[in-house]
C-alpha positions as CSV (number, residue, x, y, z in Angstrom):
1,M,-52.5,28.1,-9.0
2,F,-49.8,26.8,-11.6
3,G,-47.3,29.4,-10.4
4,L,-47.5,27.6,-6.6
5,L,-47.4,24.3,-8.5
6,N,-44.5,25.1,-10.5
7,N,-42.9,26.6,-7.4
8,L,-43.4,23.2,-5.2
9,K,-41.9,21.3,-8.0
10,A,-38.6,23.6,-8.2
11,T,-38.5,23.1,-4.3
12,S,-39.2,19.3,-4.2
13,F,-36.3,19.1,-7.4
14,F,-33.8,21.0,-5.1
15,S,-34.4,19.2,-2.1
16,H,-33.4,16.1,-4.0
17,S,-30.6,17.7,-5.6
18,I,-29.6,18.2,-1.9
19,L,-29.9,15.1,-0.8
20,I,-28.5,13.1,-3.5
21,Y,-25.3,15.4,-3.7
22,S,-25.1,15.1,0.4
23,L,-25.1,10.9,-0.1
24,V,-22.2,11.4,-2.9
25,I,-20.0,13.7,-0.7
26,V,-20.5,11.3,2.5
27,L,-20.3,8.1,0.4
28,G,-17.4,9.4,-1.3
29,G,-15.2,9.6,2.0
30,C,-16.3,6.1,2.9
31,S,-14.3,2.9,3.1
32,Y,-15.8,-0.2,1.3
33,S,-15.5,-4.1,1.8
34,P,-13.0,-5.2,-0.2
35,N,-13.1,-8.2,-2.5
36,E,-11.7,-11.3,-1.3
37,E,-9.3,-11.8,-4.0
38,L,-7.7,-8.5,-2.4
39,L,-6.9,-9.9,0.9
40,A,-4.1,-12.5,0.2
41,G,-0.6,-10.8,1.0
42,E,1.5,-9.7,3.8
43,Y,0.4,-7.2,6.7
44,V,2.0,-5.0,8.9
45,F,0.8,-3.7,12.7
46,T,0.6,0.2,12.4
47,Q,1.8,1.1,15.9
48,N,5.7,1.5,16.1
49,Y,6.0,0.0,19.2
50,F,4.6,-3.6,18.3
51,Y,6.2,-5.7,15.8
52,D,3.4,-7.8,14.3
53,S,3.2,-9.4,11.1
54,L,0.2,-11.4,9.4
55,W,0.3,-13.2,6.3
56,L,-3.1,-14.6,4.3
57,D,-2.7,-16.7,1.3
58,Q,-5.7,-17.4,-1.0
59,N,-5.9,-20.8,0.5
60,H,-7.8,-19.4,3.3
61,K,-4.5,-19.8,5.7
62,Y,-2.9,-17.5,8.0
63,I,0.4,-16.9,10.1
64,H,0.7,-14.1,12.3
65,V,3.9,-13.4,14.6
66,F,4.1,-11.1,17.5
67,Y,7.5,-9.9,18.3
68,S,8.3,-7.3,21.4
69,G,11.0,-5.9,23.5
70,D,14.4,-4.3,22.2
71,S,15.7,-7.9,21.2
72,L,12.6,-8.7,19.3
73,E,11.6,-11.8,21.2
74,L,9.1,-13.7,19.6
75,R,6.1,-13.4,22.0
76,N,3.5,-15.2,20.0
77,E,2.6,-17.2,16.6
78,N,-0.8,-18.0,15.1
79,R,-1.5,-20.2,12.3
80,G,-5.1,-21.1,11.3
81,I,-7.8,-20.8,8.5
82,W,-9.3,-17.7,8.2
83,E,-13.0,-17.0,6.5
84,Y,-14.2,-13.9,5.0
85,D,-17.7,-12.4,5.1
86,R,-17.9,-9.5,2.7
87,F,-21.6,-8.6,3.8
88,M,-20.4,-8.0,7.4
89,S,-16.9,-6.8,6.0
90,E,-15.3,-9.1,8.6
91,I,-12.4,-11.8,8.7
92,V,-12.7,-14.5,11.1
93,F,-9.5,-16.1,12.3
94,H,-9.8,-19.3,13.8
95,D,-7.2,-21.1,16.1
96,F,-5.9,-17.5,17.1
97,I,-4.7,-16.2,20.6
98,M,-4.2,-12.8,21.1
99,S,-0.7,-11.1,21.9
100,G,0.2,-11.1,25.3
101,E,-2.4,-14.1,26.1
102,S,-0.3,-17.2,25.4
103,D,-1.6,-18.8,28.6
104,H,-4.9,-18.9,26.9
105,S,-6.6,-21.4,24.4
106,P,-7.1,-20.6,20.8
107,G,-10.3,-18.9,20.2
108,R,-11.6,-16.9,17.0
109,W,-10.3,-13.2,16.1
110,I,-13.3,-11.3,14.3
111,A,-11.6,-8.3,12.8
112,R,-13.0,-5.7,10.6
113,V,-11.6,-5.3,7.0
114,R,-11.8,-2.2,5.1
115,L,-10.3,-1.0,1.6
116,Q,-9.5,2.7,1.5
117,A,-7.7,4.6,-0.6
118,E,-7.1,1.5,-2.6
119,E,-5.3,0.2,0.8
120,V,-6.6,-2.8,2.4
121,R,-6.7,-2.7,6.1
122,I,-7.5,-5.4,9.1
123,F,-8.7,-3.6,12.2
124,Y,-7.3,-4.5,15.5
125,A,-9.2,-1.7,17.1
126,E,-10.9,0.4,14.9
127,E,-12.4,2.5,17.2
128,H,-8.8,3.9,17.9
129,G,-7.8,3.3,14.1
130,I,-5.2,0.5,14.9
131,F,-5.0,-1.8,12.1
132,F,-2.7,-4.2,9.9
133,R,-1.8,-2.7,6.6
134,K,-1.5,-4.7,3.6
135,I,2.3,-4.0,2.1
136,K,2.2,-6.9,-0.8
């Protein structure tokens, strides 16, 4: 009976060890929500055929500019305030007009934020890996 009990303890310990090890591996490759202090700065869009820039300041104001075409014509400019929800890992940009929709009224843009390999990313389309990357 003691042999069976010791065998169960060893199996339980082994199962728990595998579970903990698996969690460390999975969580080690994840991205995390950055602290708000890391968000202020200059960001560039990661798609080569668009020329978007985004600036966030410590006072929760932002500027977003969008240029397009060979002549880099200014197509859209947004200015407003931003709010950060670290729990949801989202930034809300108020008074924002999406690029290409300049005939619409300003609204809100809710963007997912990630810290990955010490790089702050503000996602435009997270499912496609399209984001603004912090450069300063």
